[in-house]
C-alpha positions, 0 to 999 in steps of 0.5 A: 499500500502506497509504496512510494508515498514518502519517496521524493519525486525522483525516486517515486518515478525510479521505484515505478520505473523498476517495477514497471520493467519486472513486467517486462520479464513476466511478473505481475506487479499490483501497487496501491497509489493514491497519485492518478498521474502516476497510475497513468503513466505506469499502469496498464489496468487499475482498480478504482475502489469506493469507499461505499464499496463500489469499484471499477476495474479496467484498462487504464486509458478507458478506466483512469478519467476525470469523471471516474476520478471525481466520482471516486474522490467526491471532488471534481477532477480534471485532466490534461495532455502534457509531453504524451502524458495524462496528468490529473489535478483537482478542479 
């Protein structure tokens, strides 16, 4: 749960890059993140767990959206494209 929570940004990227590289060798990696922009950058699949027990799962590109994040966090979220990456932020 939140393996990169207390790391500085450079170390967060390094840790997630190492985990992502493990998938290229056939390993399965499951990580809990509360940072949707990092999930969008590194994940293939996502599972959004709501506090009331509802959930949504699917391919990252289709499931990780501003609308779904707004519902998940009960706060408006938007996304932008920047340098080929989707970035999410509270609106």
